[in-house]
C-alpha positions as CSV (number, residue, x, y, z in Angstrom):
1,M,-62.0,119.1,-5.8
2,R,-59.5,118.4,-3.0
3,E,-55.8,119.0,-3.3
4,P,-53.4,116.3,-2.0
5,L,-53.0,116.2,1.8
6,Q,-49.7,117.7,3.0
7,Q,-47.7,115.4,5.2
8,S,-46.7,118.2,7.5
9,R,-50.3,118.9,8.6
10,D,-51.9,117.1,11.5
11,D,-55.5,117.6,10.4
12,A,-57.0,116.7,7.0
13,Y,-59.8,119.3,7.1
14,E,-60.5,121.0,3.8
15,R,-63.1,123.5,2.7
16,P,-63.6,122.5,-1.0
17,N,-66.7,124.7,-1.3
18,Q,-64.8,127.9,-0.3
19,P,-63.0,130.1,-2.7
20,W,-60.1,131.0,-0.2
21,V,-57.7,129.0,1.9
22,C,-55.3,130.1,4.7
23,G,-52.0,131.6,3.6
24,L,-50.2,129.7,6.4
25,S,-51.2,126.4,5.0
26,A,-47.9,126.0,3.4
27,E,-46.1,126.3,6.8
28,G,-48.2,123.5,8.2
29,S,-50.0,125.6,10.7
30,P,-53.1,127.2,9.0
31,C,-55.3,129.5,10.9
32,P,-57.8,127.7,13.0
33,M,-60.8,129.5,11.6
34,G,-59.6,130.0,8.0
35,P,-60.3,133.0,5.7
36,G,-63.7,134.5,5.3
37,R,-65.9,134.3,2.2
38,R,-64.4,137.5,0.9
39,G,-60.8,136.4,1.3
40,R,-60.0,138.2,4.6
41,C,-58.0,136.7,7.5
42,P,-59.9,136.9,10.8
43,S,-56.6,137.4,12.8
44,A,-57.4,134.9,15.5
45,T,-55.2,134.1,18.6
46,A,-54.0,130.6,19.3
47,C,-55.6,130.5,22.7
48,H,-57.6,132.4,25.4
49,P,-55.3,132.7,28.5
50,V,-56.9,131.7,31.8
51,L,-56.2,133.7,35.0
52,E,-55.0,131.5,37.9
53,G,-54.4,133.5,40.9
54,D,-52.3,136.4,39.8
55,R,-50.8,134.6,36.8
56,W,-52.2,134.0,33.3
57,R,-51.9,130.5,32.0
58,C,-52.0,129.4,28.3
59,N,-54.9,127.0,27.7
60,R,-54.1,126.0,24.1
61,S,-55.1,122.4,23.7
62,A,-52.7,119.7,22.7
63,L,-54.6,119.3,19.4
64,R,-53.6,122.9,18.5
65,G,-50.0,122.4,19.4
66,G,-50.1,122.4,23.2
67,V,-49.2,125.2,25.7
68,C,-47.3,128.1,24.1
69,E,-43.6,128.2,24.9
70,E,-43.6,131.9,25.5
71,G,-46.9,132.1,27.5
72,P,-49.4,134.8,27.7
73,T,-48.5,138.5,28.1
74,P,-48.7,140.1,31.5
75,D,-52.0,141.7,30.6
76,G,-53.5,138.3,29.7
77,E,-53.2,138.4,25.9
78,C,-52.1,135.4,23.8
79,C,-48.6,135.9,22.6
80,H,-49.3,133.9,19.4
81,L,-51.4,135.7,16.8
82,Y,-52.6,133.8,13.6
83,Q,-52.7,136.3,10.7
84,C,-52.0,135.7,7.0
85,T,-52.8,136.7,3.5
86,P,-55.4,134.2,2.2
87,L,-54.9,132.4,-1.1
88,R,-57.4,131.3,-3.6
89,S,-58.4,127.6,-3.4
90,L,-57.9,125.1,-6.2
91,R,-61.6,125.1,-6.8
92,S,-61.6,128.9,-7.3
93,W,-58.8,128.7,-9.8
94,R,-60.6,126.0,-11.7
95,A,-63.8,128.0,-11.6
96,R,-62.1,131.0,-13.0
97,F,-60.5,128.9,-15.7
98,V,-63.9,127.4,-16.7
99,V,-65.6,130.8,-16.7
100,G,-62.8,132.3,-18.8
101,C,-63.0,129.4,-21.3
102,A,-66.8,129.8,-21.4
103,L,-66.6,133.5,-22.1
104,A,-64.0,132.9,-24.8
105,M,-66.1,130.3,-26.4
106,L,-69.2,132.5,-26.2
107,G,-67.3,135.3,-27.8
108,A,-66.1,133.0,-30.6
109,L,-69.6,131.6,-31.0
110,C,-71.0,135.1,-31.4
111,I,-68.4,135.9,-33.9
112,A,-69.1,132.7,-35.8
113,L,-72.9,133.2,-35.7
114,S,-72.5,136.7,-37.1
115,A,-70.4,135.6,-40.0
116,N,-71.8,135.0,-43.5
117,W,-70.6,131.4,-43.4
118,R,-72.3,130.5,-40.1
119,N,-75.1,128.4,-41.7
120,K,-72.5,126.1,-43.3
121,I,-71.0,125.5,-39.8
122,L,-74.5,124.8,-38.3
123,S,-75.7,122.5,-41.1
124,P,-76.0,119.0,-39.8
125,G,-75.3,117.5,-43.3
126,P,-75.7,118.0,-47.1
127,L,-79.1,118.3,-48.6
128,A,-80.7,115.8,-50.9
129,V,-80.4,116.4,-54.6
130,Q,-83.9,117.8,-54.9
131,H,-83.1,120.7,-52.5
132,A,-79.4,121.1,-53.0
133,Q,-80.0,123.7,-55.7
134,L,-81.4,126.1,-53.1
135,L,-77.9,126.5,-51.6
136,E,-76.0,126.4,-54.9
137,R,-78.1,129.1,-56.4
138,N,-78.6,131.4,-53.5
139,G,-75.8,130.7,-51.1
140,E,-75.9,129.3,-47.6
141,T,-77.5,132.3,-45.8
142,V,-80.3,133.0,-48.3
143,G,-80.7,129.3,-49.3
144,C,-81.3,128.1,-45.8
145,A,-84.1,130.7,-45.4
146,G,-86.0,128.8,-48.1
147,C,-86.8,126.2,-45.5
148,H,-85.9,127.9,-42.2
149,A,-87.4,131.3,-41.4
150,A,-84.4,132.1,-39.2
151,G,-81.9,131.3,-41.9
152,D,-81.2,134.9,-42.9
153,Q,-81.8,136.5,-39.5
154,S,-79.2,138.1,-37.3
155,L,-77.8,136.7,-34.0
156,G,-79.7,139.3,-32.1
157,E,-83.0,138.2,-33.7
158,W,-82.2,134.6,-32.8
159,L,-81.7,135.6,-29.1
160,W,-85.0,137.6,-29.2
161,H,-86.8,134.4,-30.1
162,V,-86.8,133.6,-26.4
163,A,-89.1,136.5,-25.7
164,D,-91.1,136.5,-29.0
165,D,-91.5,133.1,-30.8
166,R,-93.3,134.8,-33.7
167,L,-90.0,135.7,-35.1
168,A,-89.7,132.1,-36.2
169,E,-92.7,132.4,-38.5
170,P,-93.5,131.3,-41.1
171,S,-93.1,127.7,-40.0
172,Q,-91.0,125.2,-41.9
173,T,-94.1,123.5,-43.3
174,E,-95.5,126.8,-44.6
175,L,-92.2,127.4,-46.3
176,C,-92.4,123.9,-47.9
177,M,-95.7,124.9,-49.3
178,E,-94.2,127.9,-51.1
179,C,-92.7,125.4,-53.6
180,H,-95.1,122.5,-53.3
181,A,-98.5,124.2,-53.3
182,K,-99.3,122.8,-56.7
183,Q,-98.7,119.2,-55.6
184,I,-100.4,119.4,-52.2
185,P,-103.6,121.3,-51.4
186,R,-102.6,124.1,-49.0
187,A,-105.9,123.8,-47.1
188,W,-104.9,120.3,-45.9
189,A,-101.1,120.6,-46.0
190,T,-100.7,119.6,-42.4
191,A,-103.6,117.1,-42.2
192,A,-103.0,113.4,-42.3
193,H,-102.6,112.2,-45.9
194,N,-103.3,115.9,-46.9
195,V,-107.1,115.3,-47.0
196,D,-110.0,116.5,-45.1
197,P,-110.0,114.6,-41.7
198,A,-113.6,113.7,-42.3
199,R,-112.4,111.4,-45.1
200,L,-110.4,109.4,-42.6
201,L,-113.3,108.8,-40.3
202,P,-115.4,105.7,-40.9
203,T,-118.9,106.2,-42.3
204,E,-121.9,105.7,-40.2
205,G,-123.1,102.1,-40.2
206,S,-119.7,100.6,-41.0
207,D,-118.2,98.0,-38.7
208,D,-115.5,100.4,-37.3
209,F,-117.8,103.5,-37.0
210,A,-117.0,103.9,-33.3
211,A,-113.2,103.8,-33.8
212,P,-111.5,105.9,-36.4
213,R,-108.6,104.1,-38.1
214,R,-106.2,106.9,-37.2
215,V,-105.4,107.7,-33.6
216,D,-106.2,111.4,-34.1
217,P,-107.2,112.4,-37.6
218,H,-107.3,116.1,-36.7
219,Q,-103.7,116.3,-35.4
220,A,-101.5,118.5,-37.5
221,L,-98.4,117.0,-38.9
222,A,-95.4,119.0,-40.1
223,C,-93.6,118.0,-43.3
224,A,-90.5,117.2,-41.4
225,T,-92.3,114.5,-39.4
226,C,-91.8,112.2,-42.4
227,H,-89.4,114.0,-44.7
228,R,-85.9,114.1,-43.0
229,E,-83.4,116.3,-44.7
230,H,-79.6,116.7,-44.3
231,H,-78.8,113.0,-44.8
232,G,-76.8,113.3,-48.0
233,A,-77.4,113.9,-51.7
234,E,-78.6,110.3,-52.4
235,H,-81.1,110.2,-49.4
236,D,-84.7,109.3,-50.4
237,L,-86.9,112.0,-48.9
238,T,-90.0,110.0,-49.4
239,W,-88.8,106.9,-47.6
240,M,-90.6,105.9,-44.3
241,N,-90.3,102.8,-42.4
242,D,-93.4,100.8,-41.4
243,R,-93.1,102.0,-37.8
244,A,-93.8,105.5,-38.9
245,C,-97.1,104.4,-40.4
246,Q,-98.0,102.3,-37.4
247,A,-97.5,105.3,-35.1
248,C,-100.7,106.8,-36.4
249,H,-102.9,103.9,-37.3
250,R,-104.9,102.0,-34.7
251,E,-105.0,98.9,-36.7
252,Q,-101.5,97.3,-36.2
253,I,-100.2,95.2,-39.1
254,D,-97.1,93.2,-38.3
255,S,-97.2,91.1,-41.4
256,F,-98.7,91.7,-44.9
257,T,-99.3,88.0,-45.2
258,T,-101.3,87.5,-42.0
259,D,-102.6,90.9,-40.8
260,H,-103.3,93.0,-43.9
261,P,-107.1,93.3,-44.7
262,E,-108.5,91.7,-47.9
263,F,-108.6,94.0,-50.9
264,V,-112.4,94.0,-51.3
265,D,-112.8,96.2,-54.5
266,W,-109.2,96.9,-55.4
267,P,-108.1,97.7,-58.0
268,V,-111.5,98.4,-59.6
269,K,-113.3,101.4,-58.2
270,R,-115.7,102.1,-61.1
271,R,-116.9,100.6,-64.3
272,T,-114.7,101.0,-67.4
273,R,-115.3,104.1,-69.5
274,I,-115.7,102.0,-72.6
275,A,-118.4,99.4,-72.2
276,F,-116.8,96.1,-72.8
277,D,-117.7,92.6,-71.8
278,H,-114.5,90.5,-71.8
279,A,-116.4,87.2,-71.3
280,A,-118.8,87.9,-74.2
281,H,-116.0,88.8,-76.5
282,E,-114.0,85.7,-75.6
283,A,-116.9,83.3,-75.8
284,K,-118.9,84.8,-78.7
285,H,-117.5,87.7,-80.7
286,F,-113.9,86.6,-81.3
287,P,-114.9,83.1,-82.3
288,K,-117.5,84.5,-84.7
289,E,-114.8,86.5,-86.4
290,K,-112.4,83.5,-86.3
291,Q,-110.0,85.5,-84.2
292,T,-107.9,84.5,-81.2
293,F,-108.8,86.2,-78.0
294,D,-105.5,87.6,-76.7
295,C,-105.0,90.4,-74.2
296,A,-102.3,91.9,-76.3
297,T,-104.8,92.5,-79.1
298,C,-106.3,95.5,-77.2
299,H,-103.7,96.2,-74.5
300,Q,-100.0,97.0,-74.6
301,Q,-97.4,98.2,-72.1
302,G,-97.0,101.9,-71.9
303,P,-93.8,103.8,-72.7
304,E,-92.5,103.5,-69.2
305,G,-93.9,100.1,-68.5
306,D,-95.9,101.1,-65.5
307,F,-99.3,101.3,-67.2
308,Q,-101.2,98.9,-69.4
309,Q,-102.8,101.2,-72.0
310,T,-105.8,100.3,-74.1
311,L,-105.2,100.6,-77.8
312,G,-107.3,103.0,-79.9
313,Y,-110.3,102.2,-82.0
314,N,-108.5,101.8,-85.3
315,A,-106.0,99.2,-83.8
316,A,-108.3,97.2,-81.6
317,C,-112.0,97.7,-82.7
318,A,-112.3,98.9,-86.3
319,N,-111.8,95.5,-87.9
320,C,-115.1,94.3,-86.4
321,H,-117.2,97.4,-85.7
322,D,-116.7,99.5,-88.8
323,R,-119.2,97.5,-90.8
324,D,-122.0,98.0,-88.3
325,I,-121.3,101.6,-87.7
326,G,-121.2,102.3,-91.4
327,A,-124.5,100.6,-91.9
328,S,-126.1,102.7,-89.1
329,W,-125.0,105.9,-90.8
330,E,-126.3,104.7,-94.2
331,A,-129.6,106.6,-94.1
332,G,-128.0,109.7,-92.6
333,V,-129.1,111.5,-89.5
334,A,-131.9,114.0,-89.7
335,L,-131.0,117.5,-88.5
336,F,-134.3,119.1,-89.6
337,A,-137.5,117.3,-90.7
338,L,-141.2,118.2,-91.4
339,P,-143.7,115.9,-89.6
340,M,-147.1,114.9,-91.0
341,L,-149.7,117.4,-89.9
342,D,-153.5,117.3,-89.9
343,V,-153.6,120.9,-91.2
344,Q,-157.4,120.8,-91.5
345,A,-157.9,119.7,-87.9
346,L,-155.5,122.5,-86.8
347,D,-157.5,125.0,-88.9
348,E,-160.8,123.8,-87.4
349,A,-159.3,124.3,-83.9
350,G,-158.4,127.8,-84.7
351,H,-154.7,127.3,-85.3
352,R,-153.5,128.6,-88.7
353,V,-150.4,126.7,-89.7
354,G,-149.6,128.7,-92.8
355,P,-147.6,127.3,-95.7
356,W,-147.0,123.6,-95.3
357,P,-145.9,121.1,-97.9
358,E,-148.7,119.0,-99.4
359,Q,-146.7,115.8,-99.0
360,A,-146.6,116.5,-95.2
361,S,-150.4,117.3,-94.9
362,D,-152.4,114.3,-93.8
363,E,-153.1,112.8,-90.4
364,F,-150.7,113.6,-87.6
365,D,-147.6,111.4,-87.8
366,G,-143.9,111.6,-87.3
367,A,-141.5,113.0,-84.7
368,L,-139.1,115.9,-84.8
369,P,-135.4,115.0,-84.9
370,P,-133.6,115.1,-81.4
371,I,-131.4,118.0,-82.5
372,T,-134.4,120.0,-83.7
373,K,-136.1,119.5,-80.4
374,L,-132.9,120.6,-78.6
375,L,-132.8,123.8,-80.6
376,L,-136.5,124.4,-80.0
377,A,-135.8,124.4,-76.3
378,S,-133.9,127.7,-76.8
379,D,-137.2,129.4,-78.0
380,P,-139.7,130.1,-75.2
381,L,-142.6,129.0,-77.5
382,G,-140.8,125.8,-78.4
383,A,-139.8,125.1,-74.8
384,K,-143.5,125.6,-73.7
385,S,-144.7,123.1,-76.3
386,L,-142.1,120.5,-75.3
387,A,-143.0,120.9,-71.7
388,K,-146.6,120.2,-72.5
389,L,-146.2,117.4,-75.1
390,G,-143.1,115.8,-73.5
391,V,-139.6,115.6,-75.0
392,N,-140.2,112.3,-76.7
393,F,-143.5,113.2,-78.2
394,D,-144.6,112.1,-81.7
395,F,-147.3,113.9,-83.7
396,F,-149.0,110.5,-84.1
397,D,-149.9,110.8,-80.4
398,I,-151.7,114.1,-80.8
399,D,-155.4,113.9,-79.7
400,V,-157.4,116.1,-82.0
401,E,-160.1,116.2,-79.3
402,D,-157.7,117.7,-76.7
403,A,-157.6,121.5,-77.0
404,E,-154.4,121.8,-74.9
405,Q,-152.6,119.2,-77.1
406,M,-153.7,120.9,-80.2
407,Q,-152.5,124.2,-78.9
408,A,-149.1,122.7,-77.9
409,A,-148.9,121.1,-81.4
410,A,-149.6,124.4,-83.1
411,D,-146.9,126.0,-80.9
412,A,-144.4,123.3,-81.8
413,V,-145.1,123.8,-85.5
414,E,-144.7,127.6,-85.2
415,A,-141.4,127.2,-83.3
416,T,-140.1,124.7,-85.8
417,K,-140.9,127.0,-88.7
418,S,-139.2,129.9,-86.9
419,L,-136.1,127.8,-86.4
420,Y,-136.0,126.8,-90.1
421,R,-136.6,130.4,-91.3
422,G,-133.9,131.6,-88.9
423,V,-131.3,129.1,-90.3
424,L,-132.3,130.0,-93.9
425,E,-131.9,133.7,-93.2
426,N,-129.1,133.9,-90.7
427,G,-127.2,130.7,-91.5
428,H,-124.8,129.4,-88.9
429,T,-125.4,132.5,-86.7
430,E,-128.8,131.2,-85.8
431,V,-127.4,127.9,-84.7
432,R,-124.7,129.7,-82.6
433,R,-127.4,131.9,-80.9
434,R,-129.6,129.0,-80.0
435,V,-126.7,126.8,-78.7
436,E,-125.4,129.7,-76.6
437,V,-128.9,130.1,-75.0
438,L,-128.9,126.4,-74.2
439,L,-125.4,126.4,-72.7
440,G,-125.7,129.7,-71.0
441,R,-122.3,130.8,-72.4
442,E,-120.7,132.0,-75.6
443,I,-119.2,129.5,-77.9
444,S,-116.2,130.0,-80.1
445,T,-115.9,129.6,-83.9
446,E,-113.9,126.4,-83.2
447,E,-116.8,125.0,-81.2
448,L,-119.4,126.1,-83.8
449,A,-117.6,124.6,-86.8
450,P,-118.3,120.9,-86.0
451,L,-121.9,121.7,-85.0
452,V,-122.8,123.0,-88.5
453,A,-120.3,121.0,-90.4
454,H,-120.4,123.5,-93.3
455,L,-124.2,123.3,-93.5
456,P,-125.3,125.4,-96.6
457,P,-128.3,127.5,-95.4
458,E,-129.6,127.4,-99.0
459,I,-130.5,123.8,-98.5
460,L,-133.6,125.0,-96.6
461,S,-134.8,127.1,-99.5
462,G,-138.3,125.9,-100.5
463,F,-138.1,123.4,-97.7
464,L,-141.4,124.4,-96.1
465,K,-143.1,124.4,-99.5
466,G,-142.0,120.8,-100.5
467,R,-141.1,119.5,-103.9
468,G,-142.8,117.1,-106.3
469,E,-141.7,113.5,-106.5
470,T,-140.2,112.7,-109.9
471,V,-138.5,109.4,-109.1
472,S,-139.2,106.3,-107.1
473,E,-138.6,106.3,-103.4
474,G,-135.6,104.0,-103.6
475,D,-134.0,105.9,-106.4
476,A,-134.5,109.2,-104.7
477,R,-132.8,108.2,-101.5
478,S,-130.0,106.4,-103.3
479,A,-129.3,109.4,-105.4
480,A,-129.2,111.8,-102.5
481,R,-126.8,109.7,-100.5
482,Q,-124.5,109.1,-103.4
483,R,-124.0,112.8,-103.8
484,V,-122.3,112.9,-100.3
485,E,-120.7,109.5,-100.3
486,G,-117.7,111.0,-98.5
487,G,-119.9,112.6,-95.8
488,G,-121.9,115.8,-95.7
489,W,-125.4,117.2,-96.1
490,F,-128.2,116.1,-98.4
491,R,-131.9,116.8,-98.7
492,D,-134.3,113.9,-98.6
493,D,-137.5,115.1,-100.3
494,L,-139.3,111.9,-99.6
495,T,-139.1,112.3,-95.9
496,L,-138.9,116.1,-96.1
497,S,-135.7,116.2,-94.0
498,I,-132.3,117.7,-94.1
499,R,-129.8,114.9,-93.3
500,Y,-126.2,114.5,-92.5
501,R,-124.2,111.5,-93.6
502,A,-121.3,110.8,-91.2
503,T,-117.9,109.8,-92.3
504,G,-117.7,106.8,-89.9
505,H,-116.5,106.2,-86.4
506,A,-115.8,109.3,-84.3
507,D,-117.5,111.7,-86.7
508,R,-116.9,115.2,-85.3
509,W,-120.5,116.5,-86.1
510,A,-122.1,113.7,-84.2
511,T,-119.8,113.8,-81.2
512,A,-120.1,117.7,-81.1
513,W,-123.9,117.5,-80.7
514,I,-123.6,114.8,-78.1
515,E,-121.2,117.0,-76.1
516,V,-123.7,119.9,-76.4
517,L,-126.4,117.6,-75.1
518,A,-124.2,116.5,-72.2
519,E,-123.3,120.0,-71.2
520,A,-126.9,121.2,-71.5
521,S,-128.0,118.3,-69.3
522,S,-126.6,120.1,-66.2
523,G,-128.1,123.5,-67.0
524,P,-131.6,125.1,-66.9
525,H,-132.7,123.0,-69.9
526,A,-131.7,119.7,-68.3
527,A,-135.3,118.4,-68.4
528,I,-135.2,118.5,-72.2
529,A,-131.5,117.8,-72.9
530,R,-131.1,114.6,-70.7
531,P,-133.9,112.6,-72.4
532,L,-132.6,113.6,-75.8
533,L,-129.1,112.6,-74.8
534,K,-130.4,109.2,-73.6
535,K,-132.2,108.8,-76.9
536,I,-129.1,109.6,-79.1
537,M,-126.9,107.3,-76.9
538,K,-129.2,104.3,-77.2
539,P,-127.1,101.3,-78.4
540,T,-129.3,101.1,-81.5
541,A,-129.2,104.8,-82.5
542,A,-127.4,105.9,-85.6
543,G,-123.6,105.7,-85.1
544,L,-124.0,103.0,-82.4
545,C,-122.2,105.4,-80.0
546,G,-124.1,104.1,-77.0
547,Q,-122.9,100.6,-77.5
548,C,-119.4,101.4,-76.3
549,H,-119.2,104.9,-74.9
550,S,-120.6,105.3,-71.4
551,V,-122.4,108.3,-70.0
552,D,-121.7,109.2,-66.3
553,S,-123.4,111.5,-63.9
554,V,-120.6,113.3,-62.1
555,A,-120.4,116.0,-59.4
556,D,-122.8,119.0,-59.3
557,G,-125.3,117.2,-61.6
558,E,-123.0,117.3,-64.6
559,V,-123.0,114.6,-67.3
560,E,-119.9,113.3,-68.9
561,V,-119.7,111.2,-72.1
562,H,-116.5,109.1,-72.3
563,W,-115.0,108.9,-75.7
564,L,-111.7,107.3,-74.7
565,A,-110.7,104.3,-72.5
566,K,-108.6,104.9,-69.4
567,R,-105.2,106.5,-70.2
568,A,-102.0,106.7,-68.1
569,D,-102.5,110.5,-67.4
570,E,-106.0,109.8,-66.0
571,V,-104.9,107.2,-63.5
572,R,-105.4,108.7,-60.1
573,S,-105.4,106.0,-57.5
574,E,-105.9,107.7,-54.2
575,W,-104.3,105.4,-51.6
576,T,-102.3,102.9,-53.6
577,R,-99.6,102.7,-56.3
578,F,-99.1,99.9,-58.7
579,S,-96.7,99.3,-61.7
580,H,-97.3,96.6,-64.2
581,R,-93.6,96.7,-65.2
582,P,-92.2,94.3,-62.6
583,H,-95.3,92.1,-62.5
584,L,-95.5,91.2,-66.2
585,V,-94.3,87.7,-67.0
586,Q,-92.6,88.1,-70.4
587,S,-92.4,85.3,-73.0
588,P,-88.8,84.6,-74.1
589,V,-90.1,84.3,-77.7
590,S,-92.4,87.2,-78.0
591,P,-92.3,89.7,-75.1
592,A,-95.1,91.8,-76.5
593,A,-97.5,89.0,-76.9
594,G,-96.4,87.0,-73.9
595,A,-97.7,89.2,-71.1
596,D,-99.5,86.8,-68.8
597,C,-102.4,89.1,-67.8
598,R,-104.7,86.3,-66.6
599,A,-102.3,85.4,-63.9
600,C,-103.9,88.2,-61.9
601,H,-107.0,89.2,-64.0
602,A,-109.3,86.2,-64.3
603,I,-112.4,86.8,-66.4
604,D,-115.7,86.2,-64.6
605,A,-118.0,84.5,-67.1
606,E,-121.1,84.9,-64.9
607,A,-120.8,88.7,-64.4
608,Q,-123.5,90.9,-65.8
609,V,-121.2,93.6,-67.0
610,M,-123.3,95.4,-69.6
611,A,-126.2,95.7,-67.2
612,S,-124.1,98.2,-65.3
613,Y,-124.2,100.6,-68.3
614,L,-128.0,100.9,-68.3
615,K,-127.7,103.6,-65.6
616,D,-125.4,106.6,-65.5
617,L,-123.9,105.7,-62.1
618,P,-120.3,104.7,-62.7
619,N,-119.7,103.4,-59.2
620,D,-122.7,101.1,-59.3
621,F,-121.4,98.3,-61.4
622,Q,-120.3,94.6,-61.7
623,S,-116.7,93.9,-62.7
624,G,-116.0,91.5,-65.4
625,F,-113.1,90.0,-63.5
626,T,-113.0,87.9,-60.3
627,P,-111.7,89.9,-57.3
628,M,-108.0,89.8,-56.6
629,T,-107.0,88.5,-53.2
630,R,-104.3,89.3,-50.7
631,Q,-102.9,85.8,-51.1
632,D,-102.3,86.5,-54.8
633,C,-99.8,89.2,-53.8
634,A,-98.5,87.5,-50.7
635,E,-97.0,84.7,-52.7
636,C,-94.2,87.0,-53.8
637,H,-94.4,90.0,-51.4
638,T,-92.6,88.7,-48.3
639,P,-89.7,90.4,-46.4
640,Q,-87.3,87.8,-47.9
641,A,-88.5,88.2,-51.5
642,A,-90.3,91.1,-53.2
643,G,-90.7,93.0,-49.9
644,D,-93.8,93.9,-47.9
645,S,-93.3,97.4,-46.6
646,C,-96.2,99.8,-46.5
647,L,-94.8,102.2,-49.0
648,Q,-94.3,99.6,-51.7
649,C,-98.1,99.8,-52.4
650,H,-99.4,102.8,-50.4
651,K,-99.0,106.5,-50.9
652,Y,-99.0,109.0,-48.1
653,H,-99.9,112.0,-50.2
654,V,-103.3,111.0,-51.5
655,E,-104.2,113.8,-54.0
């Protein structure tokens, strides 16, 4: 800040912090006091004369130039007066220059920030391809507002943010959710992993109950914490380095090989939807059929290669199971049936049964079909009798000496006759009405159609009166079944029942009634529907549905019957991702048949797999495979080989 010293000056004193300098500096004799702060010269004299006797003597020191040649005036005034026009200092000129440049720049900045193209100037870089269309479609000003609330605000509004930060709302994260609300639950958009923080806390009784895995599970995280934009069109918005993950997790993992916990129950979280024992099929069933047990027989790579899908019944199962299923349907399934009644005992107990076939009048015997019992539950009288006798009651168990049981039996008979008369008179409408009562909702014609399967109401005509036997028992049953060899309804006069002969596996009539039972099992008639569903889904029941198709209790007391194996669109692993495509070892001869599944999935011959399906708890099970270990993966997943970053296997967005 100091200008070069002038050789003509005797002193080197400068005032770099002052805006003014003496105007006589150029002459080499600046004013001794210098100009004031406002640029005024103080007009100082060179000395203060001293009176010696009757004469005035100059007392200017040698440092100031010595005694004046002219001397003081007769009246004692100094004859040398310092007075100048002060000049601005170099610092002052520099300051003015800087302020001028700053004002010019501020003006230019205000002009630029008020222009339509201002956002393009401020943009730190191009957007990724996923977001670039925001600018191309709407322009810079409107497009930026899609992610930044201030994108379309004026310069004055920007300046006002200093006093009122609410002008910056909604936040950038809230604007992200305007587009991504379907992918991420809005309630937990800023929560870690987008889940309820309670899910990130260890459960009571666990080893790490006192220390949550995350440093602060309740801390809100903005989307931009992980997703960094303006890094170019090819930038991967989902990429994060391991340090970003470690910033939140207490458990520090420096190496997958040495620090990562064991998998425990990964990848199996629940039993398979189709009950299947790999060990039993390998050791028993396939050898019995003289077939080679090969994974590719039932599993194949999905269209994109990421998922190993299970082939359908016709491709993987029909060759062995069609025979048994067909045999189980041979006798047909009873929809309606008349049990044997001790009509005389009922009459003596004061319960008039009314018309009842002579063939069905003897001692108490026989049970009502499960579907009949389900439909009886829609009638108050029928529900009352079922509550007393039990859902699985058989008329054989009626104690004629027990007045309450006799009353309940009479009520069951009356409710059954009311059901049969209703179907005879009203046809399919009666079935619809009763099913709607059971489910507590209306059902469509599309839902009703498989339940009745074109049942002709006239088939019940004369049913309660019975018919005389004209042929032998074997001939009668054979003739009735042959009339509906392709599937349908027939009347068995020997057993006094209306039966349905299914067409084979996945018969829509059978599956429709099972679905009705499953839905009714979570409603007001659950006490009746659940035992009936369990009865129909017994492994030995007609159709053998329960041998393979599992029944699960799910949320809110609901029951779900699984007709299909796991499919690609049902895979919803919460915390991890996995693709079979890069892991399959393909055979050079036959890629489809050469997938080496057992390299990772080793069958456990000792596992009691089928015992897991005796209950309806899908998460209480025993896997048919030995657990996978960390070392199985660590052989390939190293930094130098397949990589071991967190995001290779883990997802941040859980749901």
